C-alpha positions, 0 to 999 in steps of 0.5 A: 548212592543218593538219587538226584541232586543233593541240594544242601550239599550243593548249596554249601559247595557253591558258597565256598566256591563263590568265596574263593572266586572272590578271593581269587580276583581280590588277590590281584590287589594283595601286596600289589607291586608298583610294576606288576607286569613282570614274571617276578610279580605275576609268576612268583608273587613278587618273591615276597611270601613269608613262612606261613604263606609259603607253607600253605602255598606249598601244601596247597600245591603238593596235596591236591584234590587228586591226592584227596581222592586218589590216595584213599582210592588206592587203599580202597582198591589195593590195600596197604600198597596204596600207603606208598604215598605216606613214606615218600612224603616223609622221605622228601623233606630231609631230601629237599632240605639239602638242595632247595635253599641252594636253589633259592639262593642262586635263583635270587642272586641271578633272577632265575624264574624256572629250573631251566633258567638255572640249568642254562646258567649253570651249564651254559647250555640252552639245549639242556635247558630246553629239554628240562623245560619241555619235560616239565611242561609235558609232566605238568599237563596231565597233572592239571587234568587230574585236578579237573578229574577231582572236581568232576568226581565231586560233581558226579556224586553231587548229582550235577554231572549228568547221566550218560545220555545227557547232552555233552554240553549240559553234562560238562557245564559245571566243570566248564564254569569251574574252569572258566573261573579258574582261568580268569582269576589266574590270568588276573592275579597270577600266583597271588590268587592260589596263595590266598585261596590256599588258606581256605583250601588247607583249612577246610581239608584239615577240618574235614579230615579231623572230623572224618577220622573221629566221626566215621569210625564211630559210625562204623563201630570203631577201627577194629571193625573197619580193619576187619572188613577191609582184611576180609575183602582183600582176603576174599579177593585172593590178595592175602589181606590188607598187608602188602604181599612179599612180592610187592615190596620192591614195587612199594619201596622203589615207587616211594623212593622214586616219587620222593626224588621226583616231587620237587622236580615238578615246575609247580613245586619250584614255583611255590618255592621261589616265591618265598622271600628268604632262604630261611623261609625254605629251611623252616618249611622243610621242617613244618611241611611234614605236618601234611604227611600226618594229614595224608596218613589219616586221609589214606585210612578213608579207603578202608573206611569206604570198604567198611561202609559198604561203598560200591563204585565202578570208578574207584575215584568216586569212593571217597566222595561217595563215602562222604555223601553216605555218612556225613550230614548233607551240610558237612558233605558240602564242606567236604566236597568244597575242600576237594573242589578248592583243593583242585583249583589251587594246584591247577592254578600254580601248575598252569603258571609254572608251565607258562613260565617255562615256555616263556623263559626257556622256549619263547625268550631263548629261541623265539624272541631273545630281546623280549621285555619283562612286559612281553614275558608276562603277557606271553605267560598269561596267554600260555597259562590259559592255553595249558588249562584249555589243553588239560580241559580237552584232555579230561573231556575227551579221554577216559579218566584212566588214561589221564591217571596213567599219563600222570604216572608217565609224567612222574617217570619223565620229570625224574629224569631232570634230577641229575641236571638240577640237583647235580648242578646245585652241588657240582659242576663236574657233570658235562652238559652233553653227558647230562643231555645223553643221560636224560635222553636214555632215561626218557626213552627207556621209561617211555618204552617200558611204560608203553609195554605195561598192560592193565585190565582196561588198556593195552599200553601205559597200564601202570608204572611198574615193570621187571627191573633188568638184571634183578628180576624184581618188579619195580618202579620204571622211573627209578630204573630209568633214573639209574640208567640216566645217572650211569650214562651221565657219569660214564660220558662225563669221563669220556667227554672230559678226557677228549676235552669237549667244550663245557660251556660257561658257568655264570654262577659262583660258589657264594651264590648258593648260600646267599640270603636276601639280607646278605650285603651285596646280594641283589638280583643280577640278571644273566646275559640271556635275560638282560632284556627284562627288567625285574 
């Protein structure tokens, strides 16, 4: 590790940070609407984004700074087991091709802004809508925190994070400044800010990975030497080399599948999706987004390169930033760090907007002020987006980074439990609303209790997301076990509740809503009764 502040890298980093800051504020004037005080405009960019803007926005949303840091860090620490992120991003795109266009269509027809809006309209249940909203907010908070962790890792390696004995305010001042800028332009420009910045972010990431995958192996003697060094490390550690041991295959497979099912349950994924202007834009994006999976596979190899380069860090999250500083010229190190830093700002902005929209539409409007106007909805969302970011910042500054990572893993277990209500509801009205609510509760309780019982070398509880699967005896992803229990309970109780003719709630959607496109005759936003006080 180089001593002191890397001035050249810091200068390049600051240049790009200032560039995206200016872009963030200018985004408020980009495609400016006549009435910007609606959630459609502030929270969904006017539902006007085309194929490429949506592609960059979704890419910036899903492939975050934490992805940039954590995926190769997992490879650096565990070997090939960390590659689970690559197959799960391959599985997810055929999956979302089947249901995201249907969600876009019904949301466009009825003016839905969140997944909870759809669940309420489909099943006629504010209670089910409420738990989906709360789950989304809880799962998003640690995710935002991890974006700040990514920025902090870069600042530490740049040498401006301060030492352990530094005054806390001085130590965290760079992170506080980054947070303040993020909060300001998100409040001002809404979803347009991350949409515009995503072009810079993704361009930098593709550039850095393209250079890294060629330049670093040349510096280290080629891929043969890189894989040999990694294999020697894991063999010496008693892990049998870089390939996943046979005992870990269930964990690998269930984690990949569960993560694929969960990815587009996150509110920020849906927010980026609903911002597109047509159903066809969504279908096109599911076919070109796998380009990011190619990038992710190359990115993951950096973990092995860090081993071969002799990078030694106590915190695995610093491995890749440290690799970049060790092998790149200072000016390109600044470019790489800017890619990571900006890669945190884009998803953090979208996540805070998505969480704020859930609170406003499905808690504030449904339960606190049903007659809230569109202007009031937007004002509340702006304020809540700030509060969400403040909460994430407090989380990062006051808790150990390992805790933040494990809570994000717990958030993945939680968000997966909304799958039956959302995706099930997009294809069938057969499930009973009370059965879905009971299934959600069982999945949440089991997943939380099971995760609480997992220990790690650094903490007694919430130390991981894998545990023995009941009845099978293999170690698997807790989220998938909870999901199976969730579905079983929902199916069984639906049979029971239908047999006793329990009230099912009113479905305000129609079959043709799920295939409607923006240009179809007669297709216009029709507000459901619950949102009649808003003007979109």
